[in-house]
N, C-alpha and C positions, 0 to 999 in steps of 0.2 A: 562534478566540479572539474574533473579532468577534461571532459569534453568542452567545457567553457574555455579552459586555458588553451587547448589545442585550436579551438575555433578562433580565439583572439590572436594568438601568436603565429598560427600556421593556416591562414585563411585559404579555403579551397582544398584543404587536405582531407576533409571529412567527406565520406560518401554516405549519403542518406539512403537507407534501404527500408522497405516496409517492415514494421515491427514484427509482423507475423512470420516473416521469413527467417527471423533470428531466434525466436522463442518457440516453445512447445505450445500446441493448441490448448493444453491443460490450463495454461495461464489465463485463457479467456473464458474459462468456466467459473462459476461461483466458487469461492473458497471460503469455507467456514472453519473457524478456529476458536478454541476455548480460551478464556482469560482466567488465569489462576493467580492467587496471592497466597504465599506460604502453603502451597499444596492444596488449597481449597478453591474450587471453581466459583468465581464471582461473576461470570458473564461470558459473553461470546463476541466475536467480530465476524463480519461478512465482507468480502472484497469481490468486486466485479469490474472487469475491464471490457469496455464496449468500443468497437471500432466505429468511427464516424467518417463522413466524407473527407473531412479536413484534418483528421488526427484520431485521438483516442480519448475516451472519458474513463477516468479511474474513480470509482466511488467506493467508499468504505464506511461501514456502520459498526460502531462499538457500543455495546450495551453492558454495563456493569452495575452491580449492587454493592455499595460501600456503606458501612456503618460509620457515621461521623459524629464527633463530639460525644463519644461514649465514655463512661467511667464514673460519672456522677461527681466529679471534683469541680469546685467553683473556678 
């Protein structure tokens, strides 16, 4: 949000640099994380950032198991 404000009110003041020069290479590796609810593991997520010719692709997959409509009440 801050970058949008700066871009709008101070045009030309932002210098665009390649993303990989600012962040660690670890960010471009697959990142696996557990999903927990009340201390119980209910699933996982996987995030991957891929560099393209004209930018970056961020893909994330989240898989969870949830019990819905439980309890037996009408």
